[in-house]
C-alpha positions as CSV (number, residue, x, y, z in Angstrom):
1,M,-156.5,56.2,25.9
2,S,-158.1,56.4,22.5
3,D,-161.6,55.0,21.9
4,G,-161.2,54.9,18.1
5,R,-162.9,58.2,17.4
6,A,-161.4,61.1,15.4
7,Q,-159.4,63.4,17.7
8,D,-157.5,66.6,17.6
9,D,-155.1,68.2,20.2
10,H,-158.1,68.7,22.5
11,G,-159.4,65.2,22.6
12,P,-162.5,63.6,20.8
13,V,-164.4,65.9,18.5
14,L,-166.7,63.6,16.5
15,P,-169.3,61.2,17.8
16,A,-169.0,57.5,17.4
17,T,-170.6,56.1,14.2
18,V,-174.3,55.2,14.6
19,P,-175.3,52.1,12.5
20,L,-178.0,52.7,9.9
21,P,-181.3,50.8,10.0
22,A,-181.5,47.8,7.7
23,E,-184.0,49.6,5.4
24,D,-181.7,52.6,5.0
25,Q,-178.7,50.4,4.5
26,A,-180.5,48.7,1.6
27,R,-181.4,52.1,0.1
28,V,-177.8,53.3,0.3
29,S,-176.5,50.0,-1.1
30,R,-178.9,50.3,-4.1
31,A,-177.9,53.9,-4.7
32,R,-174.3,52.9,-4.9
33,T,-175.0,50.1,-7.4
34,I,-177.0,52.2,-9.8
35,D,-175.0,52.5,-13.0
36,R,-174.9,56.2,-13.4
37,K,-174.1,57.6,-16.8
38,V,-173.4,61.1,-18.2
39,I,-174.0,62.4,-21.7
40,F,-172.5,65.7,-22.6
41,G,-172.8,67.5,-26.0
42,A,-172.3,70.9,-27.5
43,L,-173.2,72.5,-30.8
44,R,-172.2,76.0,-31.8
45,G,-173.5,78.3,-34.5
46,V,-175.6,81.4,-34.9
47,F,-179.0,81.8,-33.2
48,D,-181.4,84.5,-32.3
49,L,-183.6,83.4,-29.5
50,N,-186.6,84.9,-27.8
51,R,-188.2,83.8,-24.5
52,A,-190.6,81.3,-26.1
53,Q,-187.8,79.6,-28.0
54,I,-185.9,79.2,-24.8
55,E,-188.9,77.8,-23.0
56,S,-189.3,75.3,-25.8
57,F,-186.3,73.4,-24.6
58,F,-188.1,72.7,-21.3
59,H,-191.3,71.7,-23.1
60,V,-189.5,69.3,-25.5
61,I,-187.8,67.5,-22.6
62,D,-190.9,67.5,-20.4
63,Q,-193.2,66.3,-23.2
64,R,-190.9,63.4,-24.1
65,I,-190.6,62.3,-20.4
66,S,-194.3,62.7,-19.8
67,E,-195.1,60.5,-22.9
68,Q,-192.6,57.9,-22.1
69,N,-192.5,57.8,-18.3
70,H,-195.6,59.6,-17.2
71,R,-193.8,61.9,-14.8
72,T,-193.6,65.6,-14.1
73,P,-190.3,67.4,-13.0
74,I,-189.5,67.5,-9.3
75,V,-187.1,70.4,-10.1
76,C,-187.2,73.0,-12.8
77,E,-184.9,76.0,-12.6
78,V,-184.1,78.6,-15.1
79,A,-181.1,81.0,-14.5
80,V,-180.2,84.1,-16.5
81,Y,-176.6,85.4,-16.5
82,Y,-176.2,89.1,-17.5
83,S,-173.5,91.2,-19.1
84,D,-172.6,92.9,-15.8
85,G,-171.7,89.6,-14.1
86,T,-175.0,89.3,-12.2
87,S,-177.5,86.5,-12.4
88,R,-181.1,85.7,-11.6
89,K,-182.6,82.3,-10.8
90,F,-186.3,81.3,-11.5
91,E,-187.8,78.4,-9.7
92,S,-190.2,77.6,-12.5
93,V,-190.7,78.2,-16.2
94,T,-193.8,80.3,-15.4
95,S,-191.8,82.7,-13.2
96,F,-189.3,83.0,-16.0
97,S,-192.0,83.7,-18.5
98,N,-193.5,86.5,-16.4
99,Y,-190.3,88.2,-15.5
100,S,-189.4,91.6,-17.1
101,E,-186.0,93.2,-16.8
102,T,-185.8,96.9,-15.9
103,R,-182.1,97.4,-15.3
104,N,-179.6,98.4,-18.0
105,R,-178.1,94.9,-18.6
106,F,-178.6,92.2,-21.2
107,P,-178.5,88.4,-21.0
108,T,-175.5,86.5,-22.1
109,V,-176.2,83.0,-20.8
110,V,-179.4,81.1,-19.9
111,T,-179.4,77.7,-18.2
112,I,-182.3,75.3,-17.7
113,H,-182.1,72.5,-15.1
114,Q,-184.7,69.8,-14.9
115,A,-184.8,66.7,-12.6
116,Y,-187.1,63.7,-12.6
117,D,-187.6,60.7,-10.3
118,L,-188.4,57.9,-12.7
119,R,-189.3,54.3,-12.1
120,F,-188.3,52.0,-14.9
121,P,-190.0,48.6,-15.6
122,D,-187.2,46.5,-14.0
123,S,-186.8,48.8,-11.0
124,S,-188.7,48.8,-7.7
125,E,-187.6,52.3,-6.7
126,S,-187.4,55.6,-8.4
127,E,-184.1,56.8,-9.9
128,R,-183.1,60.4,-10.3
129,Q,-182.5,61.7,-13.8
130,S,-181.4,65.3,-14.5
131,I,-181.0,67.4,-17.6
132,D,-179.1,70.7,-18.0
133,I,-179.3,73.0,-21.0
134,E,-176.9,75.9,-21.3
135,I,-177.4,78.6,-24.0
136,R,-174.4,80.9,-24.4
137,T,-174.4,83.9,-26.7
138,S,-171.4,85.2,-28.7
139,E,-171.0,88.0,-26.1
140,S,-170.9,85.8,-23.0
141,I,-168.2,86.7,-20.5
142,S,-165.8,84.3,-18.8
143,E,-167.1,85.3,-15.3
144,T,-170.4,83.6,-15.9
145,I,-170.0,79.9,-16.8
146,D,-167.0,78.2,-18.3
147,M,-167.9,76.6,-21.6
148,V,-166.5,74.2,-24.1
149,A,-165.7,75.6,-27.5
150,N,-163.8,73.4,-29.9
151,D,-165.3,72.2,-33.1
152,R,-168.9,72.9,-34.1
153,Q,-170.1,69.8,-32.3
154,L,-168.7,67.9,-29.2
155,R,-170.2,64.9,-27.6
156,M,-169.0,62.8,-24.6
157,A,-170.6,59.8,-22.9
158,G,-169.4,57.5,-20.2
159,D,-169.7,56.4,-16.6
160,N,-168.0,59.5,-15.2
161,V,-167.2,62.5,-17.4
162,Q,-165.3,65.4,-16.1
163,V,-164.9,68.2,-18.7
164,M,-162.0,70.7,-18.4
165,V,-163.2,73.7,-20.4
166,G,-162.0,77.2,-21.2
167,N,-163.7,80.4,-22.0
168,R,-162.8,80.6,-25.7
169,T,-166.1,80.4,-27.4
170,G,-164.9,82.0,-30.6
171,E,-167.5,84.3,-32.1
172,Y,-170.4,81.8,-32.3
173,G,-173.2,81.1,-29.8
174,V,-173.0,77.7,-28.1
175,V,-175.7,75.4,-26.8
176,T,-174.7,72.5,-24.6
177,Y,-176.6,69.7,-22.9
178,T,-175.7,67.4,-20.0
179,I,-177.9,64.3,-19.2
180,N,-177.2,62.5,-16.0
181,H,-179.1,59.2,-16.2
182,S,-179.1,55.6,-15.2
183,R,-180.4,54.0,-18.4
184,V,-178.4,54.3,-21.6
185,S,-181.3,53.8,-24.0
186,W,-183.3,56.4,-22.1
187,G,-180.5,58.9,-22.2
188,L,-179.7,58.4,-25.9
189,D,-183.4,58.8,-26.8
190,L,-183.6,62.1,-24.9
191,E,-180.3,63.3,-26.4
192,G,-181.8,62.8,-29.9
193,H,-184.7,65.1,-29.0
194,I,-182.5,67.7,-27.5
195,K,-180.1,67.8,-30.4
196,S,-183.0,68.0,-32.8
197,Q,-184.3,71.1,-30.9
198,I,-180.8,72.7,-31.0
199,E,-180.4,72.2,-34.7
200,K,-183.8,73.9,-35.2
201,I,-182.6,77.2,-33.6
202,L,-179.2,77.3,-35.3
203,Q,-179.2,79.4,-38.5
204,E,-177.4,78.2,-41.6
205,P,-174.9,80.6,-43.2
206,T,-176.3,82.4,-46.3
207,S,-174.7,82.1,-49.7
208,V,-173.5,85.7,-49.3
209,D,-171.8,84.8,-46.0
210,L,-170.1,81.8,-47.7
211,A,-168.9,83.9,-50.6
212,L,-167.4,86.5,-48.3
213,R,-165.6,83.8,-46.3
214,K,-164.1,82.5,-49.6
215,V,-162.9,85.9,-50.8
216,A,-161.6,87.1,-47.5
217,G,-158.3,85.2,-47.6
218,P,-157.3,86.1,-51.2
219,L,-158.4,89.7,-50.6
220,N,-156.3,89.9,-47.5
221,L,-153.2,88.5,-49.3
222,V,-153.5,90.7,-52.4
223,T,-154.2,93.9,-50.5
224,T,-151.4,93.3,-48.1
225,V,-148.7,92.4,-50.6
226,F,-149.8,94.4,-53.7
227,V,-151.0,97.6,-52.1
228,G,-148.7,97.4,-49.0
229,L,-145.5,96.9,-51.0
230,Y,-146.5,99.6,-53.5
231,L,-147.2,102.2,-50.8
232,T,-144.0,101.2,-48.9
233,N,-142.0,101.8,-52.1
234,L,-143.7,105.1,-52.6
235,I,-142.8,106.1,-49.0
236,I,-139.2,105.3,-49.6
237,D,-139.1,107.3,-52.8
238,V,-140.8,110.3,-51.1
239,F,-138.5,110.1,-48.1
240,F,-135.4,110.2,-50.3
241,I,-136.7,113.1,-52.3
242,F,-137.5,115.0,-49.1
243,L,-134.0,114.5,-47.7
244,Y,-132.3,115.6,-50.9
245,Q,-134.4,118.7,-51.2
246,R,-133.3,119.7,-47.6
247,D,-129.8,120.1,-49.0
248,G,-130.9,122.4,-51.8
249,A,-131.2,119.7,-54.5
250,T,-133.7,121.0,-57.1
251,T,-132.6,119.3,-60.3
252,E,-131.7,115.8,-61.2
253,A,-128.1,116.6,-61.6
254,E,-127.9,118.3,-58.2
255,T,-129.7,115.4,-56.7
256,L,-127.1,113.0,-58.1
257,K,-124.3,115.2,-56.8
258,V,-125.8,115.3,-53.3
259,A,-126.3,111.5,-53.4
260,A,-122.6,111.0,-54.4
261,E,-121.4,113.2,-51.5
262,Y,-123.7,111.2,-49.1
263,L,-122.2,108.0,-50.5
264,V,-118.7,109.1,-49.9
265,N,-119.2,110.4,-46.3
266,G,-121.5,107.5,-45.3
267,Q,-124.6,109.7,-44.8
268,I,-126.5,107.7,-47.4
269,A,-126.4,104.7,-45.1
270,K,-128.2,106.6,-42.4
271,F,-130.9,107.7,-44.9
272,I,-131.4,104.1,-46.1
273,T,-131.7,102.9,-42.6
274,A,-134.2,105.6,-41.7
275,S,-136.3,105.1,-44.8
276,L,-136.4,101.3,-44.2
277,V,-137.5,101.8,-40.6
278,V,-140.3,104.1,-41.6
279,A,-141.4,101.9,-44.5
280,G,-141.2,98.8,-42.3
281,L,-143.4,100.3,-39.6
282,F,-145.9,101.5,-42.2
283,F,-146.1,98.0,-43.7
284,V,-146.7,96.4,-40.3
285,F,-149.5,98.8,-39.4
286,F,-151.0,98.5,-42.9
287,S,-151.0,94.7,-42.8
288,S,-152.6,94.8,-39.3
289,F,-155.2,97.2,-40.7
290,V,-156.0,94.9,-43.6
291,S,-156.2,91.8,-41.5
292,R,-158.6,93.5,-39.2
293,M,-160.8,94.5,-42.1
294,T,-160.9,91.1,-43.6
295,R,-161.6,89.4,-40.3
296,A,-164.8,91.4,-40.2
297,L,-165.8,89.7,-43.5
298,V,-165.7,86.2,-42.0
299,R,-167.0,87.1,-38.6
300,P,-170.4,85.4,-38.1
301,K,-173.6,87.1,-37.3
302,P,-173.8,87.7,-33.5
303,S,-176.0,85.3,-31.5
304,F,-178.6,86.9,-29.3
305,I,-181.0,86.1,-26.4
306,V,-183.8,88.6,-26.5
307,L,-186.0,88.7,-23.4
308,D,-187.1,92.4,-23.2
309,A,-187.6,95.5,-25.3
310,G,-184.1,96.7,-24.3
311,D,-182.6,93.5,-25.6
312,E,-184.4,94.0,-28.9
313,L,-183.1,97.5,-29.3
314,R,-179.6,96.5,-28.6
315,R,-179.9,93.6,-31.1
316,S,-180.9,96.0,-33.9
317,E,-177.9,98.2,-33.1
318,R,-175.5,95.3,-33.2
319,L,-176.9,94.0,-36.5
320,K,-176.4,97.4,-38.1
321,K,-172.7,97.2,-37.1
322,H,-172.5,93.7,-38.5
323,E,-173.8,94.9,-41.9
324,K,-171.0,97.5,-42.1
325,R,-168.7,94.7,-43.2
326,W,-169.9,95.5,-46.7
327,L,-168.4,98.9,-46.4
328,K,-165.1,97.3,-45.4
329,F,-165.2,94.9,-48.3
330,A,-165.9,97.7,-50.7
331,G,-163.1,99.8,-49.2
332,L,-160.5,97.1,-49.6
333,L,-161.7,96.3,-53.2
334,L,-161.5,100.0,-54.2
335,L,-158.0,100.3,-52.6
336,D,-156.8,97.5,-54.8
337,I,-158.4,99.0,-57.9
338,G,-157.0,102.4,-57.1
339,V,-153.4,101.2,-56.7
340,A,-153.7,99.2,-59.9
341,T,-154.9,102.3,-61.7
342,M,-152.0,104.3,-60.3
343,L,-149.5,101.8,-61.4
344,I,-150.9,101.7,-65.0
345,L,-151.7,105.4,-65.5
346,A,-150.4,107.8,-62.9
347,E,-147.3,106.6,-61.1
348,G,-144.9,109.1,-62.8
349,S,-147.3,112.0,-62.2
350,I,-147.6,111.1,-58.5
351,L,-143.8,111.1,-57.9
352,K,-143.5,114.5,-59.7
353,I,-145.8,116.0,-57.2
354,F,-143.2,115.6,-54.5
355,Q,-140.3,116.8,-56.6
């Protein structure tokens, strides 16, 4: 006979419910009635952070809460996620400040978690408030922390926010904040300070960067169509000349005679098909090459988190690679100029080389 307790095939497995004391019941009831709120925001861009700049997020939040609520954090954790998929957690900002990495790995994500028990003027008990900051570089891997990456800025606020996010962060760094709070005015005030701090670390694109972004699209189109089609036509001409010479055609008259024979027996159709296939494959590869080159012109500067000397060295190497975009820009520009010069001055001479 059942006594009302949870059972399985072997009889009762859970004890009967024990009533909570009246004081605990009141505490649980109050916890359920607290109007919990969540504010989530994300800004993306280019940043180059050192250890002190990361710690400044903690100090900005802690200073504001200390001034406004006269409280210190009950929890303060800093976590660093590395390029090899490993991570390390620090129980305080001080331990994070004193840590030095010795292994061959570099940081891709840093998170800061702070929690406070605050008592507001109209509240008789403390209420838990927590803040999370996540700093993700442009080289972060999907195995660390899933991240939102849509427009430059994303903000959500509500009673209960669940964010379904992917790992596409583009090529920018991303900084997000999540504020779990019970007072809207308090949360909005803190959000303003956090956003202000994020905007301080994001670097504005230079005038040169903006100019390269504007010229990248037209340069891609002109080089692909103008240079690509010209070289494709040149390949077709050379291909036909090569085929005719294989049958002993050395003069223009002999070439026409061979072409007439090919036209009669259908051999010319095979040559046309073969030349179009070769030219088509070349055009596809050439357009892919040009697109890859022009994408490098609009690619933003990498975002870094530099905690140690090894990170600084790697940063310098990556920046050198980034500056090579000027060589790619110059190469595409010279290619356009070179083909234009060939069309105007030397096209006939070029074809004679193959005859």
